[in-house]
VEXDOGU-788905 format. One record per atom (N, C-alpha, C, O): x, z, y; residue number from 1; residue in one letter; atom name. Coordinates in pm, 1 decimal, decimal comma. Layout:
! VEXDOGU-788905
SITE/X/Z/Y/NUM/A/CA
...
! end
This chain:
! VEXDOGU-788905
SITE/-9743,7/-5982,1/-2547,5/1/M/N
SITE/-9743,8/-5856,7/-2622,6/1/M/CA
SITE/-9607,1/-5788,9/-2603,7/1/M/C
SITE/-9504,3/-5850,9/-2630,8/1/M/O
SITE/-9604,4/-5668,1/-2559,7/2/T/N
SITE/-9482,9/-5593,1/-2533,1/2/T/CA
SITE/-9464,4/-5489,3/-2643,2/2/T/C
SITE/-9559,8/-5421,7/-2681,7/2/T/O
SITE/-9340,4/-5476,3/-2694,7/3/T/N
SITE/-9310,9/-5376,5/-2796,6/3/T/CA
SITE/-9248,5/-5256,4/-2729,2/3/T/C
SITE/-9154,6/-5270,0/-2650,7/3/T/O
SITE/-9300,0/-5139,7/-2759,3/4/N/N
SITE/-9246,1/-5017,9/-2706,2/4/N/CA
SITE/-9130,9/-4975,0/-2795,6/4/N/C
SITE/-9149,6/-4955,8/-2915,7/4/N/O
SITE/-9009,9/-4959,7/-2737,4/5/L/N
SITE/-8892,3/-4926,8/-2816,6/5/L/CA
SITE/-8904,5/-4790,7/-2883,6/5/L/C
SITE/-8849,9/-4770,9/-2992,1/5/L/O
SITE/-8974,4/-4696,8/-2821,8/6/A/N
SITE/-8989,6/-4565,0/-2881,9/6/A/CA
SITE/-9070,5/-4576,9/-3011,4/6/A/C
SITE/-9038,3/-4511,0/-3110,3/6/A/O
SITE/-9175,5/-4660,5/-3011,8/7/N/N
SITE/-9253,4/-4681,1/-3131,2/7/N/CA
SITE/-9172,1/-4751,5/-3240,0/7/N/C
SITE/-9186,6/-4722,3/-3358,7/7/N/O
SITE/-9087,6/-4843,5/-3198,3/8/F/N
SITE/-9005,1/-4919,1/-3291,6/8/F/CA
SITE/-8906,1/-4825,0/-3363,0/8/F/C
SITE/-8884,6/-4835,9/-3483,7/8/F/O
SITE/-8848,0/-4734,8/-3287,6/9/A/N
SITE/-8750,9/-4640,7/-3342,9/9/A/CA
SITE/-8816,3/-4545,0/-3441,0/9/A/C
SITE/-8750,2/-4494,6/-3531,8/9/A/O
SITE/-8942,9/-4520,0/-3424,2/10/A/N
SITE/-9012,1/-4423,0/-3508,5/10/A/CA
SITE/-9052,0/-4484,4/-3643,9/10/A/C
SITE/-9091,0/-4411,0/-3734,8/10/A/O
SITE/-9043,1/-4615,3/-3658,5/11/L/N
SITE/-9081,4/-4679,1/-3784,9/11/L/CA
SITE/-8986,4/-4634,2/-3897,5/11/L/C
SITE/-8866,8/-4614,8/-3875,8/11/L/O
SITE/-9040,8/-4619,0/-4013,5/12/D/N
SITE/-8961,8/-4576,0/-4129,1/12/D/CA
SITE/-8920,2/-4700,6/-4205,4/12/D/C
SITE/-8984,3/-4738,7/-4303,3/12/D/O
SITE/-8812,6/-4763,8/-4160,3/13/L/N
SITE/-8762,8/-4887,0/-4221,2/13/L/CA
SITE/-8647,9/-4853,4/-4316,5/13/L/C
SITE/-8572,4/-4759,1/-4292,9/13/L/O
SITE/-8635,4/-4931,1/-4424,0/14/P/N
SITE/-8521,8/-4908,1/-4513,4/14/P/CA
SITE/-8392,3/-4942,0/-4437,8/14/P/C
SITE/-8388,8/-5030,0/-4351,8/14/P/O
SITE/-8289,1/-4870,2/-4472,9/15/I/N
SITE/-8159,0/-4891,6/-4409,2/15/I/CA
SITE/-8091,9/-5010,4/-4476,8/15/I/C
SITE/-8078,5/-5015,0/-4599,1/15/I/O
SITE/-8050,5/-5105,3/-4395,4/16/A/N
SITE/-7983,5/-5224,1/-4447,3/16/A/CA
SITE/-7844,0/-5187,3/-4493,8/16/A/C
SITE/-7776,1/-5107,3/-4429,4/16/A/O
SITE/-7800,5/-5244,8/-4605,0/17/P/N
SITE/-7665,7/-5213,7/-4651,0/17/P/CA
SITE/-7561,8/-5257,8/-4547,8/17/P/C
SITE/-7576,9/-5362,3/-4484,4/17/P/O
SITE/-7459,0/-5179,7/-4531,9/18/R/N
SITE/-7353,5/-5210,8/-4435,7/18/R/CA
SITE/-7268,6/-5325,6/-4492,0/18/R/C
SITE/-7226,3/-5321,9/-4607,5/18/R/O
SITE/-7244,8/-5425,8/-4409,9/19/R/N
SITE/-7162,9/-5537,1/-4454,3/19/R/CA
SITE/-7017,0/-5496,3/-4451,9/19/R/C
SITE/-6972,0/-5425,5/-4361,9/19/R/O
SITE/-6945,0/-5541,5/-4551,0/20/R/N
SITE/-6801,2/-5515,1/-4555,0/20/R/CA
SITE/-6733,2/-5599,6/-4449,1/20/R/C
SITE/-6776,8/-5710,5/-4418,1/20/R/O
SITE/-6628,4/-5546,6/-4395,6/21/A/N
SITE/-6549,6/-5622,7/-4297,9/21/A/CA
SITE/-6487,9/-5742,7/-4368,0/21/A/C
SITE/-6453,3/-5736,4/-4486,0/21/A/O
SITE/-6474,6/-5851,3/-4294,2/22/R/N
SITE/-6411,8/-5969,8/-4352,4/22/R/CA
SITE/-6266,0/-5943,7/-4377,9/22/R/C
SITE/-6199,2/-5877,4/-4298,6/22/R/O
SITE/-6215,4/-5995,9/-4489,2/23/P/N
SITE/-6072,1/-5978,9/-4515,0/23/P/CA
SITE/-5993,4/-6062,1/-4412,6/23/P/C
SITE/-6046,6/-6157,8/-4356,3/23/P/O
SITE/-5868,9/-6026,0/-4389,2/24/P/N
SITE/-5792,5/-6102,6/-4291,8/24/P/CA
SITE/-5777,2/-6247,5/-4339,3/24/P/C
SITE/-5763,9/-6274,9/-4458,6/24/P/O
SITE/-5779,4/-6337,5/-4243,8/25/K/N
SITE/-5768,0/-6479,2/-4274,6/25/K/CA
SITE/-5627,3/-6507,2/-4325,9/25/K/C
SITE/-5528,9/-6471,5/-4261,1/25/K/O
SITE/-5617,9/-6570,3/-4440,7/26/R/N
SITE/-5486,8/-6594,2/-4502,3/26/R/CA
SITE/-5451,3/-6741,8/-4512,2/26/R/C
SITE/-5341,0/-6776,2/-4554,8/26/R/O
SITE/-5542,4/-6828,4/-4473,7/27/K/N
SITE/-5516,7/-6972,2/-4483,1/27/K/CA
SITE/-5558,3/-7038,8/-4353,9/27/K/C
SITE/-5647,5/-6991,0/-4283,8/27/K/O
SITE/-5493,4/-7149,0/-4322,9/28/T/N
SITE/-5522,5/-7224,8/-4203,6/28/T/CA
SITE/-5550,4/-7368,5/-4242,0/28/T/C
SITE/-5477,5/-7428,7/-4320,8/28/T/O
SITE/-5656,3/-7422,5/-4185,5/29/R/N
SITE/-5689,7/-7562,1/-4211,5/29/R/CA
SITE/-5598,8/-7650,6/-4127,4/29/R/C
SITE/-5584,3/-7631,7/-4006,6/29/R/O
SITE/-5537,0/-7749,3/-4196,1/30/I/N
SITE/-5449,0/-7843,9/-4126,1/30/I/CA
SITE/-5478,6/-7985,7/-4174,9/30/I/C
SITE/-5553,1/-8005,6/-4270,8/30/I/O
SITE/-5420,2/-8081,3/-4108,7/31/T/N
SITE/-5424,0/-8220,1/-4155,9/31/T/CA
SITE/-5281,0/-8256,0/-4189,4/31/T/C
SITE/-5190,1/-8232,7/-4109,7/31/T/O
SITE/-5260,8/-8312,9/-4307,6/32/I/N
SITE/-5126,0/-8349,6/-4351,2/32/I/CA
SITE/-5133,7/-8488,0/-4415,9/32/I/C
SITE/-5230,0/-8520,7/-4485,2/32/I/O
SITE/-5032,8/-8566,0/-4392,1/33/Y/N
SITE/-5025,9/-8699,1/-4452,5/33/Y/CA
SITE/-4928,2/-8692,2/-4569,9/33/Y/C
SITE/-4812,6/-8653,2/-4553,3/33/Y/O
SITE/-4975,3/-8730,1/-4687,1/34/L/N
SITE/-4893,4/-8729,8/-4808,4/34/L/CA
SITE/-4889,3/-8871,9/-4863,9/34/L/C
SITE/-4981,6/-8950,5/-4842,5/34/L/O
SITE/-4783,5/-8903,4/-4934,2/35/D/N
SITE/-4773,6/-9032,6/-5002,0/35/D/CA
SITE/-4887,5/-9043,2/-5101,8/35/D/C
SITE/-4925,7/-8944,0/-5163,9/35/D/O
SITE/-4942,0/-9163,9/-5117,4/36/D/N
SITE/-5053,2/-9183,0/-5209,3/36/D/CA
SITE/-5013,9/-9142,9/-5352,7/36/D/C
SITE/-5094,8/-9086,8/-5426,7/36/D/O
SITE/-4889,5/-9172,4/-5390,2/37/E/N
SITE/-4843,6/-9140,7/-5524,3/37/E/CA
SITE/-4842,2/-8988,3/-5547,1/37/E/C
SITE/-4878,7/-8940,1/-5654,3/37/E/O
SITE/-4799,5/-8914,5/-5444,6/38/V/N
SITE/-4795,1/-8769,2/-5457,2/38/V/CA
SITE/-4935,9/-8714,5/-5469,3/38/V/C
SITE/-4962,8/-8630,3/-5555,1/38/V/O
SITE/-5024,8/-8760,7/-5385,6/39/L/N
SITE/-5162,5/-8714,4/-5388,7/39/L/CA
SITE/-5230,2/-8750,4/-5521,1/39/L/C
SITE/-5301,2/-8668,7/-5579,7/39/L/O
SITE/-5207,3/-8872,8/-5567,2/40/D/N
SITE/-5264,8/-8913,6/-5696,5/40/D/CA
SITE/-5214,2/-8825,4/-5811,6/40/D/C
SITE/-5289,9/-8790,3/-5902,1/40/D/O
SITE/-5085,6/-8790,4/-5806,6/41/A/N
SITE/-5027,7/-8706,0/-5914,4/41/A/CA
SITE/-5092,6/-8566,6/-5911,7/41/A/C
SITE/-5127,1/-8512,2/-6016,6/41/A/O
SITE/-5108,9/-8509,4/-5792,7/42/F/N
SITE/-5171,3/-8376,7/-5785,8/42/F/CA
SITE/-5318,8/-8382,1/-5823,1/42/F/C
SITE/-5368,9/-8289,8/-5887,3/42/F/O
SITE/-5387,8/-8485,3/-5785,4/43/R/N
SITE/-5528,0/-8499,4/-5824,2/43/R/CA
SITE/-5541,8/-8515,6/-5975,8/43/R/C
SITE/-5634,5/-8461,9/-6036,3/43/R/O
SITE/-5450,0/-8588,9/-6035,6/44/S/N
SITE/-5453,6/-8607,4/-6179,7/44/S/CA
SITE/-5428,9/-8475,4/-6252,0/44/S/C
SITE/-5497,7/-8442,8/-6348,7/44/S/O
SITE/-5329,3/-8399,1/-6204,0/45/R/N
SITE/-5301,7/-8267,4/-6263,0/45/R/CA
SITE/-5420,4/-8173,6/-6241,6/45/R/C
SITE/-5454,5/-8094,7/-6329,7/45/R/O
SITE/-5481,5/-8182,4/-6126,9/46/A/N
SITE/-5596,1/-8096,0/-6099,1/46/A/CA
SITE/-5710,5/-8125,2/-6194,8/46/A/C
SITE/-5777,1/-8033,8/-6243,4/46/A/O
SITE/-5732,5/-8251,8/-6220,9/47/E/N
SITE/-5839,0/-8292,4/-6313,8/47/E/CA
SITE/-5811,3/-8242,0/-6455,6/47/E/C
SITE/-5902,6/-8197,0/-6525,0/47/E/O
SITE/-5686,7/-8249,6/-6497,5/48/S/N
SITE/-5653,7/-8208,6/-6634,5/48/S/CA
SITE/-5648,0/-8055,6/-6650,1/48/S/C
SITE/-5667,8/-8004,5/-6760,3/48/S/O
SITE/-5621,2/-7982,9/-6541,9/49/T/N
SITE/-5611,0/-7837,1/-6551,9/49/T/CA
SITE/-5738,4/-7766,4/-6505,2/49/T/C
SITE/-5756,4/-7648,0/-6533,8/49/T/O
SITE/-5825,1/-7835,1/-6435,3/50/G/N
SITE/-5945,7/-7772,7/-6383,7/50/G/CA
SITE/-5922,8/-7689,5/-6259,5/50/G/C
SITE/-6006,7/-7607,2/-6222,9/50/G/O
SITE/-5809,3/-7710,5/-6194,4/51/T/N
SITE/-5772,9/-7643,2/-6070,4/51/T/CA
SITE/-5780,5/-7744,0/-5956,9/51/T/C
SITE/-5758,5/-7863,2/-5978,0/51/T/O
SITE/-5811,5/-7696,6/-5836,5/52/G/N
SITE/-5817,7/-7785,2/-5722,5/52/G/CA
SITE/-5679,5/-7841,6/-5686,4/52/G/C
SITE/-5578,2/-7772,6/-5698,1/52/G/O
SITE/-5677,3/-7968,2/-5642,5/53/Y/N
SITE/-5548,9/-8029,1/-5609,6/53/Y/CA
SITE/-5482,4/-7961,0/-5491,8/53/Y/C
SITE/-5359,6/-7953,5/-5486,6/53/Y/O
SITE/-5560,6/-7911,2/-5397,1/54/Q/N
SITE/-5499,8/-7841,8/-5283,7/54/Q/CA
SITE/-5435,7/-7710,7/-5329,1/54/Q/C
SITE/-5331,5/-7671,1/-5276,9/54/Q/O
SITE/-5497,2/-7644,0/-5425,5/55/T/N
SITE/-5438,8/-7521,5/-5480,3/55/T/CA
SITE/-5307,2/-7554,7/-5548,1/55/T/C
SITE/-5210,6/-7479,6/-5534,3/55/T/O
SITE/-5300,9/-7664,3/-5620,3/56/L/N
SITE/-5176,4/-7703,8/-5687,0/56/L/CA
SITE/-5067,4/-7740,1/-5585,9/56/L/C
SITE/-4950,7/-7706,3/-5605,9/56/L/O
SITE/-5104,3/-7807,5/-5479,2/57/I/N
SITE/-5006,3/-7841,1/-5375,2/57/I/CA
SITE/-4952,7/-7712,7/-5312,5/57/I/C
SITE/-4832,5/-7699,2/-5290,0/57/I/O
SITE/-5042,5/-7618,8/-5284,4/58/N/N
SITE/-5002,4/-7490,0/-5224,4/58/N/CA
SITE/-4905,8/-7417,0/-5317,7/58/N/C
SITE/-4805,2/-7361,9/-5273,0/58/N/O
SITE/-4937,0/-7417,0/-5448,1/59/A/N
SITE/-4850,8/-7349,4/-5545,8/59/A/CA
SITE/-4713,7/-7417,1/-5553,7/59/A/C
SITE/-4611,8/-7349,1/-5565,4/59/A/O
SITE/-4710,7/-7549,5/-5547,5/60/A/N
SITE/-4582,1/-7621,0/-5552,6/60/A/CA
SITE/-4496,9/-7588,6/-5429,0/60/A/C
SITE/-4375,5/-7570,8/-5438,5/60/A/O
SITE/-4561,9/-7581,5/-5315,7/61/L/N
SITE/-4487,6/-7546,7/-5191,4/61/L/CA
SITE/-4436,6/-7402,7/-5197,6/61/L/C
SITE/-4324,5/-7374,7/-5155,3/61/L/O
SITE/-4518,1/-7312,2/-5249,8/62/R/N
SITE/-4473,2/-7173,8/-5261,9/62/R/CA
SITE/-4354,3/-7161,9/-5357,3/62/R/C
SITE/-4259,3/-7088,2/-5331,2/62/R/O
SITE/-4361,5/-7236,1/-5468,6/63/T/N
SITE/-4249,8/-7234,4/-5566,3/63/T/CA
SITE/-4122,7/-7288,0/-5501,8/63/T/C
SITE/-4015,0/-7231,4/-5520,4/63/T/O
SITE/-4134,1/-7393,6/-5428,5/64/R/N
SITE/-4017,9/-7453,7/-5360,3/64/R/CA
SITE/-3957,2/-7356,5/-5260,0/64/R/C
SITE/-3835,1/-7344,3/-5250,6/64/R/O
SITE/-4042,2/-7287,6/-5185,4/65/L/N
SITE/-3993,4/-7189,2/-5088,3/65/L/CA
SITE/-3923,3/-7073,4/-5158,2/65/L/C
SITE/-3821,2/-7024,3/-5110,0/65/L/O
SITE/-3978,1/-7029,1/-5272,5/66/A/N
SITE/-3920,8/-6917,6/-5345,6/66/A/CA
SITE/-3782,8/-6955,9/-5399,5/66/A/C
SITE/-3690,4/-6874,8/-5395,1/66/A/O
SITE/-3768,0/-7077,8/-5450,0/67/V/N
SITE/-3639,5/-7124,4/-5501,2/67/V/CA
SITE/-3538,9/-7135,8/-5386,5/67/V/C
SITE/-3422,0/-7100,0/-5401,1/67/V/O
SITE/-3584,7/-7184,5/-5276,0/68/Q/N
SITE/-3498,1/-7203,2/-5160,7/68/Q/CA
SITE/-3449,2/-7068,3/-5105,6/68/Q/C
SITE/-3336,1/-7057,9/-5058,1/68/Q/O
SITE/-3533,8/-6966,5/-5112,0/69/E/N
SITE/-3500,1/-6836,0/-5054,5/69/E/CA
SITE/-3426,7/-6745,4/-5152,2/69/E/C
SITE/-3370,8/-6643,6/-5111,3/69/E/O
SITE/-3425,8/-6780,4/-5280,8/70/A/N
SITE/-3359,6/-6697,3/-5381,3/70/A/CA
SITE/-3209,8/-6696,4/-5358,6/70/A/C
SITE/-3150,3/-6801,8/-5336,4/70/A/O
SITE/-3146,2/-6577,2/-5363,6/71/P/N
SITE/-3000,5/-6572,1/-5346,2/71/P/CA
SITE/-2930,1/-6641,4/-5460,5/71/P/C
SITE/-2976,1/-6636,8/-5574,6/71/P/O
SITE/-2821,5/-6704,1/-5431,2/72/L/N
SITE/-2746,0/-6773,7/-5535,0/72/L/CA
SITE/-2667,3/-6674,0/-5616,5/72/L/C
SITE/-2610,5/-6579,2/-5562,5/72/L/O
SITE/-2664,0/-6695,4/-5745,7/73/A/N
SITE/-2590,4/-6605,8/-5835,0/73/A/CA
SITE/-2440,4/-6630,7/-5816,5/73/A/C
SITE/-2398,2/-6744,6/-5796,8/73/A/O
SITE/-2360,5/-6524,5/-5823,0/74/P/N
SITE/-2213,7/-6545,1/-5809,5/74/P/CA
SITE/-2158,8/-6628,9/-5925,0/74/P/C
SITE/-2201,3/-6613,5/-6039,5/74/P/O
SITE/-2065,4/-6716,5/-5894,3/75/A/N
SITE/-2010,7/-6804,2/-5999,2/75/A/CA
SITE/-1897,1/-6739,9/-6073,8/75/A/C
SITE/-1840,7/-6800,8/-6164,8/75/A/O
! end
């Protein structure tokens, strides 16, 4: 059975909603080795706060970077 493209174009089909463009990728999947004690501590905090442990690790790293990059106050 062959479909005639002219007949197909003449069909009155509903217009599909346009998909939004994907946001730019902001995270990268990696493999990292952490001490068991560190991982256990983050998993425990994640359980008590209801936040994912990877999210907590990311936040801790961001905080450390912010402290490291902050200019020192004059003495």
